[in-house]
C-alpha positions as CSV (number, residue, x, y, z in Angstrom):
1,M,-3.1,2.5,-23.3
2,L,-6.1,0.4,-22.2
3,D,-9.5,0.6,-23.8
4,V,-11.1,-1.4,-21.0
5,L,-10.1,-2.5,-17.5
6,T,-9.9,-6.2,-16.7
7,A,-9.6,-8.1,-13.4
8,A,-5.8,-8.0,-13.7
9,D,-6.0,-4.2,-14.2
10,A,-8.2,-3.9,-11.1
11,R,-5.6,-5.7,-9.1
12,H,-3.0,-3.5,-10.6
13,W,-4.9,-0.4,-9.5
14,A,-5.3,-1.6,-6.0
15,L,-1.5,-2.3,-5.7
16,L,-0.7,1.1,-7.2
17,T,-3.1,2.8,-4.7
18,R,-1.5,1.0,-1.8
19,A,2.0,2.0,-3.0
20,A,0.9,5.6,-3.5
21,L,-0.6,5.8,0.0
22,A,2.6,4.1,1.5
23,A,4.8,6.7,-0.2
24,R,2.6,9.6,0.9
25,R,1.5,8.4,4.3
26,T,3.4,10.8,6.5
27,E,2.8,13.7,4.1
28,I,-1.0,13.1,4.4
29,D,-0.7,12.6,8.1
30,A,0.7,16.1,8.4
31,L,-2.3,17.6,6.5
32,N,-4.8,16.1,9.0
33,V,-6.4,19.0,10.9
34,F,-10.1,18.3,10.2
35,P,-12.4,17.0,11.6
36,V,-9.9,16.2,14.4
37,P,-6.2,17.1,14.2
38,D,-5.0,13.7,15.2
39,G,-2.4,13.3,12.4
40,D,-3.3,9.8,11.3
41,T,-5.3,10.1,8.1
42,G,-2.5,9.0,5.8
43,T,-1.6,6.1,8.1
44,N,-5.3,5.0,8.3
45,L,-5.8,5.1,4.5
46,Y,-2.6,3.1,3.9
47,L,-3.5,0.5,6.5
48,T,-7.1,0.3,5.2
49,F,-5.8,-0.6,1.7
50,D,-3.0,-2.7,2.9
51,A,-5.2,-4.9,5.1
52,A,-7.9,-5.1,2.5
53,I,-5.5,-6.4,-0.2
54,D,-4.1,-8.9,2.3
55,E,-7.6,-10.1,3.0
56,V,-8.4,-10.4,-0.7
57,V,-5.2,-12.4,-1.2
58,A,-6.0,-14.7,1.7
59,V,-9.6,-15.4,0.5
60,H,-8.5,-16.0,-3.1
61,E,-5.6,-18.2,-2.1
62,G,-8.0,-20.3,0.0
63,A,-10.3,-20.6,-3.0
64,G,-7.5,-21.5,-5.4
65,I,-8.2,-18.5,-7.6
66,L,-5.4,-16.1,-6.6
67,G,-4.5,-14.0,-9.7
68,T,-7.2,-15.6,-11.8
69,A,-10.5,-14.4,-10.2
70,S,-13.0,-12.8,-12.5
71,L,-13.6,-9.0,-12.2
72,V,-16.9,-9.6,-10.5
73,R,-15.3,-11.9,-8.0
74,E,-12.5,-9.5,-7.3
75,C,-15.1,-6.7,-6.7
76,H,-17.2,-8.9,-4.4
77,T,-14.1,-9.8,-2.3
78,L,-12.6,-6.3,-2.3
79,K,-15.8,-4.6,-1.2
80,R,-16.2,-6.9,1.9
81,A,-12.4,-6.8,2.6
82,I,-12.1,-3.0,2.7
83,L,-15.3,-2.7,4.8
84,L,-13.7,-5.0,7.4
85,S,-10.3,-3.2,7.2
86,A,-11.5,0.4,7.3
87,R,-9.7,2.6,9.9
88,G,-10.6,6.0,11.0
89,N,-13.1,8.5,9.5
90,S,-11.4,8.7,6.1
91,G,-10.8,5.0,5.9
92,V,-14.5,4.3,6.4
93,I,-15.4,6.9,3.7
94,V,-12.9,5.4,1.3
95,S,-14.4,2.0,1.9
96,Q,-17.7,3.3,0.6
97,I,-16.1,4.9,-2.4
98,V,-14.5,1.6,-3.3
99,G,-17.6,-0.3,-2.4
100,G,-19.7,1.9,-4.7
101,I,-17.3,1.4,-7.6
102,C,-17.5,-2.4,-7.0
103,D,-21.3,-2.3,-6.8
104,V,-21.5,-0.9,-10.4
105,V,-19.3,-3.7,-11.7
106,I,-21.2,-6.4,-9.7
107,E,-24.7,-5.2,-10.8
108,A,-23.6,-5.0,-14.5
109,D,-22.0,-8.5,-14.2
110,A,-19.2,-7.0,-16.2
111,E,-15.9,-8.7,-17.0
112,V,-14.4,-5.5,-18.4
113,V,-15.0,-1.8,-17.5
114,D,-15.3,0.7,-20.4
115,A,-15.3,4.4,-20.2
116,P,-19.1,4.8,-19.5
117,L,-19.0,2.1,-16.8
118,L,-15.9,3.6,-15.2
119,A,-17.6,7.0,-15.0
120,A,-20.8,5.4,-13.5
121,A,-18.6,3.6,-11.0
122,F,-16.9,6.8,-9.9
123,A,-20.3,8.5,-9.6
124,R,-21.7,5.6,-7.5
125,G,-18.6,5.6,-5.2
126,A,-18.9,9.4,-4.6
127,A,-22.6,9.1,-3.9
128,A,-22.1,6.2,-1.5
129,A,-19.5,8.1,0.4
130,R,-21.7,11.2,0.8
131,A,-24.7,9.0,1.8
132,C,-22.8,7.3,4.6
133,V,-22.0,10.6,6.4
134,A,-24.6,11.8,8.7
135,H,-23.8,15.5,8.3
136,P,-21.8,16.0,5.2
137,Q,-19.3,18.9,5.2
138,E,-17.9,20.6,2.1
139,G,-14.2,21.0,1.7
140,T,-13.6,17.3,2.6
141,I,-13.0,14.1,0.7
142,L,-16.7,14.1,-0.2
143,T,-16.2,17.3,-2.2
144,V,-13.1,16.0,-4.0
145,A,-14.8,12.7,-4.8
146,D,-17.9,14.5,-6.1
147,A,-15.8,16.7,-8.4
148,G,-13.9,13.8,-9.8
149,A,-17.0,11.8,-10.4
150,A,-18.9,14.7,-12.1
151,A,-15.9,15.3,-14.5
152,A,-15.7,11.6,-15.3
153,V,-19.4,11.4,-16.2
154,D,-19.1,14.5,-18.4
155,A,-16.1,13.1,-20.2
156,A,-17.9,9.8,-20.8
157,N,-21.0,11.6,-22.1
158,R,-18.8,13.5,-24.6
159,G,-17.6,10.1,-25.9
160,G,-14.2,10.2,-24.2
161,S,-12.0,7.2,-23.9
162,L,-11.2,5.3,-20.7
163,A,-8.0,7.4,-20.3
164,D,-10.0,10.6,-21.0
165,V,-12.5,9.7,-18.2
166,A,-9.6,9.0,-15.8
167,Q,-7.7,12.2,-16.7
168,A,-10.9,14.3,-16.3
169,A,-11.5,12.8,-12.9
170,V,-7.9,13.4,-11.8
171,D,-7.9,17.0,-13.0
172,A,-11.2,17.9,-11.4
173,A,-10.3,16.2,-8.1
174,R,-6.9,18.1,-7.9
175,A,-8.7,21.4,-8.5
176,A,-11.3,20.6,-5.9
177,L,-8.6,19.6,-3.4
178,A,-6.8,22.9,-3.9
179,R,-10.1,24.7,-3.1
180,T,-10.7,22.9,0.1
181,P,-9.0,25.6,2.3
182,D,-11.6,28.0,0.9
183,Q,-14.3,25.9,2.3
184,L,-13.0,24.9,5.7
185,E,-11.6,27.5,8.1
186,A,-9.5,24.8,9.9
187,L,-7.6,24.1,6.7
188,A,-7.2,27.8,5.9
189,R,-5.7,28.4,9.3
190,A,-3.3,25.5,9.0
191,G,-2.4,26.3,5.4
192,V,-3.1,22.9,4.1
193,V,-5.6,21.0,1.9
194,D,-7.9,18.3,3.2
195,A,-6.0,15.1,4.1
196,G,-8.8,12.7,3.1
197,G,-9.2,14.6,-0.2
198,A,-5.5,14.1,-0.9
199,G,-5.9,10.4,-0.4
200,C,-8.8,10.4,-2.9
201,V,-6.6,12.2,-5.5
202,L,-4.0,9.5,-5.1
203,M,-6.7,6.8,-5.7
204,L,-7.8,8.5,-8.9
205,E,-4.2,9.1,-10.1
206,S,-3.6,5.4,-9.6
207,F,-6.6,4.6,-11.9
208,H,-5.0,6.9,-14.5
209,R,-1.7,5.2,-14.2
210,A,-3.2,1.7,-14.4
211,I,-5.1,2.7,-17.6
212,T,-2.3,4.6,-19.4
213,G,0.7,2.8,-18.2
214,R,2.6,6.1,-17.8
215,W,3.0,8.9,-15.4
216,T,0.4,11.6,-15.2
217,D,1.3,15.1,-16.4
218,D,1.9,17.0,-13.2
219,E,5.6,16.6,-12.4
220,D,5.0,17.2,-8.7
221,S,2.5,14.4,-8.4
222,L,3.3,11.0,-7.0
223,L,2.8,9.6,-10.5
224,A,5.3,12.1,-12.0
225,A,7.0,12.3,-15.3
226,G,10.3,11.5,-13.6
227,P,11.0,8.6,-11.2
228,V,11.9,10.7,-8.2
229,L,9.2,11.2,-5.6
230,H,8.7,15.0,-5.0
231,R,6.9,16.6,-2.1
232,R,3.3,17.7,-3.1
233,D,3.9,21.3,-2.6
234,E,0.5,22.2,-3.9
235,W,-0.9,20.6,-0.7
236,R,0.7,23.4,1.4
237,A,0.1,27.1,1.8
238,G,1.7,29.4,-0.8
239,T,1.5,27.0,-3.7
240,A,-2.2,25.9,-3.9
241,V,-4.3,27.3,-6.6
242,G,-7.4,28.1,-4.5
243,T,-8.4,31.6,-3.7
244,G,-8.7,31.5,0.1
245,P,-6.0,32.2,2.7
246,A,-4.4,28.8,2.3
247,A,-3.6,29.6,-1.4
248,H,-1.3,32.4,-0.4
249,E,-0.3,32.4,3.3
250,V,-1.1,31.0,6.7
251,L,-3.2,33.3,8.7
252,P,-1.2,35.6,11.0
253,G,-0.4,34.3,14.4
254,H,-1.2,30.7,13.5
255,D,1.2,27.9,13.8
256,P,0.3,25.2,11.1
257,L,1.6,22.5,13.4
258,D,-0.4,23.6,16.4
259,R,-2.9,20.8,16.4
260,E,-4.1,21.6,19.9
261,A,-5.1,25.1,18.8
262,D,-7.1,23.6,15.9
263,H,-8.7,21.0,18.1
264,G,-9.8,23.7,20.5
265,G,-11.0,21.2,23.1
266,D,-14.7,21.8,22.1
267,G,-15.2,18.6,20.1
268,P,-15.8,15.0,21.4
269,A,-12.9,13.5,23.3
270,Y,-12.9,9.9,21.9
271,E,-13.0,8.1,18.6
272,V,-14.9,4.8,18.8
273,M,-14.9,2.2,16.0
274,Y,-16.2,-1.4,15.9
275,L,-17.6,-4.0,13.5
276,L,-21.2,-4.8,14.2
277,N,-22.8,-8.2,13.4
278,A,-26.5,-7.3,13.0
279,T,-29.3,-8.4,10.6
280,D,-32.1,-6.3,12.0
281,A,-32.3,-3.1,9.9
282,A,-34.6,-1.4,12.4
283,A,-32.0,-2.0,15.2
284,V,-29.2,-0.5,13.0
285,E,-31.4,2.5,12.3
286,T,-32.0,2.9,16.0
287,L,-28.2,2.6,16.6
288,T,-27.5,5.3,14.0
289,H,-30.0,7.7,15.7
290,T,-28.6,7.0,19.1
291,L,-25.0,7.6,18.1
292,D,-26.0,10.8,16.2
293,G,-27.2,12.1,19.5
294,L,-24.1,11.1,21.4
295,G,-21.5,12.7,19.1
296,D,-20.4,13.6,15.6
297,S,-18.4,12.3,12.6
298,L,-20.9,9.4,12.5
299,L,-20.5,6.6,10.0
300,V,-22.5,3.4,9.9
301,V,-21.8,1.6,6.7
302,G,-22.1,-1.9,5.3
303,G,-25.0,-4.4,5.6
304,P,-27.1,-6.4,5.5
305,D,-25.4,-8.5,8.2
306,L,-22.1,-6.7,8.9
307,W,-21.6,-3.0,9.6
308,N,-18.6,-0.8,10.2
309,V,-19.4,1.8,12.9
310,H,-17.4,5.0,13.5
311,V,-18.2,7.9,15.8
312,H,-16.6,10.7,17.8
313,V,-18.1,10.9,21.3
314,D,-17.4,12.0,24.9
315,D,-18.9,8.8,26.3
316,P,-17.3,5.8,24.6
317,G,-19.0,3.4,26.9
318,A,-22.4,4.6,25.7
319,A,-21.4,4.2,22.1
320,V,-20.3,0.6,22.7
321,E,-23.5,-0.1,24.7
322,A,-25.6,1.2,21.8
323,G,-23.8,-1.3,19.6
324,I,-24.5,-4.2,22.0
325,A,-28.2,-3.2,21.9
326,A,-28.2,-3.5,18.1
327,G,-26.2,-6.6,17.6
328,R,-22.7,-8.1,18.4
329,P,-19.8,-5.6,18.3
330,E,-16.3,-6.8,17.7
331,R,-12.8,-5.4,17.0
332,I,-13.7,-2.5,19.3
333,R,-11.2,0.4,19.1
334,I,-11.3,3.5,21.4
335,S,-8.8,6.3,20.9
336,H,-8.5,9.4,23.1
337,F,-7.8,12.4,20.9
338,A,-6.0,14.5,23.5
339,T,-3.6,11.7,24.2
340,Q,-2.9,11.2,20.5
341,S,-2.4,14.9,20.0
342,R,0.0,15.3,22.9
343,T,1.9,12.2,21.8
344,R,2.4,13.6,18.4
345,E,3.2,17.2,19.4
346,H,5.3,16.1,22.4
347,P,7.1,13.0,21.3
348,S,7.2,10.0,23.6
349,P,10.4,9.4,25.5
350,I,11.7,7.2,22.7
351,A,14.7,8.3,20.8
352,V,16.5,6.8,17.8
353,V,20.3,6.8,17.2
354,A,21.1,5.9,13.6
355,C,24.3,5.5,11.6
356,A,24.7,7.3,8.3
357,A,27.3,6.4,5.6
358,G,27.0,9.7,3.7
359,P,25.7,13.3,4.1
360,G,22.5,12.7,2.1
361,I,21.6,9.7,4.3
362,A,22.4,11.7,7.4
363,T,20.0,14.5,6.3
364,L,17.2,11.9,5.6
365,L,17.7,10.4,9.1
366,R,17.8,13.7,10.9
367,E,14.6,14.7,9.1
368,A,13.0,11.5,10.3
369,G,13.9,12.5,13.9
370,A,17.0,10.4,14.5
371,T,20.3,11.4,16.2
372,V,22.9,10.6,13.6
373,V,26.3,9.1,14.0
374,P,28.6,9.1,10.9
375,S,29.6,5.5,10.0
376,A,31.1,4.4,6.7
377,A,33.6,2.0,5.3
378,G,37.0,2.7,6.9
379,R,35.5,4.8,9.6
380,R,32.8,2.7,11.3
381,A,31.1,4.1,14.4
382,S,32.6,2.9,17.6
383,A,30.7,1.6,20.6
384,G,31.9,4.7,22.5
385,Q,30.5,7.1,19.8
386,L,27.2,5.3,19.8
387,L,27.0,5.3,23.6
388,A,27.7,9.0,23.6
389,A,24.9,9.6,21.1
390,V,22.5,7.5,23.2
391,R,23.3,9.6,26.3
392,A,23.0,12.8,24.3
393,T,19.4,12.1,23.4
394,G,18.4,12.5,27.0
395,A,15.6,9.9,26.5
396,P,14.9,7.0,28.9
397,S,14.4,4.6,25.9
398,V,16.6,4.6,22.8
399,V,16.6,2.4,19.7
400,I,19.9,2.0,17.8
401,L,20.0,1.4,14.1
402,P,23.5,0.4,13.1
403,G,23.0,0.6,9.3
404,D,25.6,-2.1,8.5
405,R,26.6,-5.5,9.8
406,D,30.1,-4.4,10.7
407,T,28.6,-1.9,13.2
408,L,26.1,-4.3,14.7
409,M,28.5,-5.6,17.3
410,A,29.4,-2.1,18.4
411,A,25.8,-1.2,18.7
412,G,25.2,-4.2,20.9
413,V,28.1,-3.1,23.2
414,A,26.7,0.4,23.3
415,A,23.3,-0.8,24.2
416,E,24.6,-3.0,27.0
417,A,26.6,-0.1,28.4
418,A,23.5,2.2,28.2
419,M,21.4,-0.4,30.0
420,A,23.9,-0.5,32.8
421,E,23.5,3.3,33.2
422,G,19.7,2.9,33.4
423,I,18.8,3.7,29.8
424,D,16.4,1.3,28.1
425,A,18.5,0.7,25.0
426,H,17.6,-1.7,22.1
427,V,19.3,-2.6,18.8
428,V,17.2,-3.1,15.7
429,P,19.3,-5.3,13.3
430,A,19.2,-2.9,10.4
431,R,22.3,-4.0,8.4
432,T,21.9,-1.6,5.5
433,T,20.9,2.0,4.9
434,V,17.7,0.9,3.2
435,Q,16.8,-1.3,6.2
436,T,17.4,1.7,8.5
437,L,15.0,3.8,6.4
438,A,12.4,1.1,6.4
439,A,12.7,0.7,10.2
440,L,12.4,4.5,10.8
441,A,9.3,4.6,8.6
442,V,7.3,2.5,11.0
443,L,8.4,4.2,14.2
444,D,5.2,5.3,16.1
445,P,5.8,7.5,19.1
446,A,2.4,6.5,20.4
447,R,3.6,2.9,20.9
448,A,5.6,1.5,23.8
449,V,9.3,1.0,23.1
450,H,9.1,-2.8,22.9
451,A,6.2,-2.6,20.4
452,N,8.3,-0.2,18.3
453,V,11.3,-2.5,18.4
454,V,9.2,-5.4,17.2
455,A,7.7,-3.3,14.4
456,M,11.0,-1.8,13.3
457,T,12.8,-5.1,13.4
458,G,10.1,-6.6,11.2
459,A,10.3,-3.7,8.7
460,A,14.1,-4.0,8.5
461,V,14.2,-7.7,8.1
462,A,11.4,-7.6,5.5
463,T,13.4,-5.2,3.3
464,R,15.5,-7.1,0.8
465,H,18.7,-5.2,0.0
466,G,21.4,-5.1,-2.6
467,A,24.2,-2.8,-3.8
468,V,26.5,-2.1,-6.7
469,S,30.2,-1.6,-5.9
470,V,33.6,-1.5,-7.7
471,A,36.3,-4.0,-6.6
472,T,39.5,-2.3,-5.4
473,K,41.6,-5.5,-5.2
474,E,41.8,-9.1,-6.2
475,A,39.6,-11.3,-4.0
476,L,37.7,-14.5,-3.9
477,T,33.9,-14.0,-3.8
478,W,30.9,-16.3,-4.1
479,A,30.7,-15.3,-7.7
480,G,34.4,-16.1,-8.4
481,V,37.6,-14.2,-8.3
482,C,37.2,-10.5,-8.8
483,H,39.9,-8.1,-10.0
484,P,40.4,-4.3,-9.5
485,G,37.8,-2.4,-11.5
486,D,35.3,-5.3,-11.7
487,I,31.7,-4.4,-10.9
488,L,30.3,-6.3,-8.0
489,G,26.6,-7.1,-7.8
490,I,25.7,-7.6,-4.2
491,V,22.4,-9.3,-3.1
492,D,21.5,-9.6,0.5
493,G,25.1,-8.9,1.6
494,D,26.9,-11.4,-0.7
495,V,28.6,-10.8,-4.1
496,A,26.1,-12.6,-6.4
497,F,27.8,-11.8,-9.7
498,L,30.6,-9.9,-11.4
499,G,30.1,-7.5,-14.3
500,A,31.7,-4.8,-16.4
501,E,29.1,-2.0,-16.3
502,I,27.4,-0.4,-13.3
503,E,24.0,0.1,-14.9
504,V,23.9,-3.5,-16.1
505,A,24.8,-4.7,-12.7
506,A,22.1,-2.5,-11.1
507,R,19.5,-4.0,-13.3
508,E,20.7,-7.5,-12.5
509,V,20.6,-6.8,-8.7
510,L,17.1,-5.4,-9.1
511,D,15.9,-8.4,-11.1
512,R,17.1,-10.8,-8.4
513,L,15.7,-8.8,-5.5
514,L,12.3,-8.4,-7.3
515,S,12.1,-12.1,-8.2
516,A,10.4,-12.6,-4.8
517,G,8.0,-9.7,-5.4
518,G,7.9,-6.1,-4.1
519,E,5.9,-2.9,-4.2
520,L,8.4,-0.1,-3.4
521,V,12.1,0.1,-4.5
522,T,14.4,2.6,-2.9
523,L,17.6,3.6,-4.7
524,V,20.2,5.4,-2.7
525,V,22.8,7.1,-4.9
526,G,26.4,7.2,-3.7
527,A,29.1,9.9,-3.9
528,D,31.0,8.3,-6.8
529,A,28.0,7.5,-8.9
530,A,27.8,8.8,-12.5
531,P,25.3,11.6,-12.9
532,G,21.8,10.4,-13.4
533,L,22.6,6.7,-12.4
534,G,19.6,6.5,-10.0
535,E,17.2,8.2,-12.4
536,R,18.2,5.9,-15.3
537,A,17.9,2.8,-13.1
538,A,14.5,4.0,-11.9
539,A,13.3,4.8,-15.4
540,A,14.2,1.3,-16.7
541,L,12.5,-0.2,-13.7
542,E,9.3,1.8,-14.3
543,R,9.3,0.7,-17.9
544,D,9.7,-3.0,-17.2
545,R,7.7,-3.1,-14.0
546,P,5.1,-0.3,-14.0
547,E,3.4,-1.7,-10.9
548,I,6.3,-0.8,-8.7
549,E,6.9,2.6,-7.1
550,V,10.5,3.9,-7.0
551,L,12.2,6.4,-4.7
552,V,15.5,7.9,-5.7
553,L,17.5,9.4,-2.8
554,D,20.9,11.2,-2.8
555,G,22.8,9.4,-0.1
556,G,26.3,10.5,-0.8
557,Q,27.8,7.3,0.7
558,P,31.3,6.2,-0.4
559,V,32.2,2.7,-1.8
560,Y,28.7,1.9,-3.1
561,P,27.5,3.9,-6.1
562,L,24.1,2.5,-5.6
563,L,22.3,1.0,-2.6
564,I,19.0,-0.8,-3.3
565,G,16.1,-1.8,-1.1
566,V,12.9,-3.7,-2.0
567,E,9.8,-3.7,0.2
């Protein structure tokens, strides 16, 4: 339990927040119905934090202070990095929350943050977020941030500890988030809470985790008492604690997934974002006034020389021209909402065929949208089976995920045969189940197939993998001669050591995989695993490496009691 936050603790919080947003990215995307139902809030928040942390690392590496920077230096760098990295409406607002928190530390020239200073930082962050929105709307991330900040200040004024302040902020933010459907009709119709507000709750929960070193009390939260990641059911209709329609049921006749209905076609058609180099405050004020007249969801944040501009408009050219009149725009991004919505509701002609070694894995892959082909030791999928699955998708472009190296050749043959039939087929070299899951996680139907292949290949290759198995015969391995019953610790496809106990072997595999770092560990439990194996391994990992998030999945695969992935 921390009494104060140091620079190292601040870094820990940033990593925890990124991991939380990574784990909840798609779940938050599905909540995104306001202000525009474009289904990307979770992705934008994750990418905002991810890019900001990468920028901080790059800056501090260049200065030779990586891991040793003072708290004030960390705050200076993070404030600028997250401004540069902010994506989407919620990303820009979050950049202001983080920037406000950093400002309090910078102005106090503090090397540690105690309870009163943390409360003041939360309050400044919430105020900065509200100030940056031209026309604030209740029932959004602003409402959630305000509630968390007010509760934190109250706890500090009552003499509460650092943990008390963080817990008060978390509790109040969760309650405010549950009430958001009572404040916004679009949320009530869809039966969901506000997506940006959900991201804010994860940020505050990560503060609590960094301070206490333990899981928060709500067992359904990301930071749960157990190591298994549960769906946040309180973010959906029927389980929220608010009093409006979303707390009980979706309004009659409304499809929660009907984003076109929520959009209505009445709002602006485009989202425009750019960074603006400008030093003339009057010019920036004129820009803000001009953009406010062109559209809505206006955010102009930053200064004094670099600004992040976000607006929803019907005339994107006019929005960019206004920026040119004020200074020098760069990193210009223009997105068409209708195109995004159609892409998400009517998937692009890209299909995925994935191999599954067990029933649990098959379920996960199907839920992710893949066509599944059973493939396990002793009954690997054939090229003919994979080709039949490719044809069955009916899609002009198909990505094949073989899931093990023994099926890689068959996948290549199937892809070549499909190409000869006019199907644009590609093989992503996912050699394990965990690499398959990592590749599927970055599939974006809005991208072209070749861009998806590149992204999915990168995700698969970047996922270090291991496994624990039991030898069935005498054999020569890289670790020596194994005998029937020996426990095999497998790292990146090779037997790295021999052991006598599965759980000991699991810890050894994890230690070796994590020696090169990692943020997210996936444990896929096999059919022959002892009850609770995954949970015990995850609990030990959480105890020894609290900065790492752990997912435990029931794969049901044979041969391997435990498959392990590190990202």
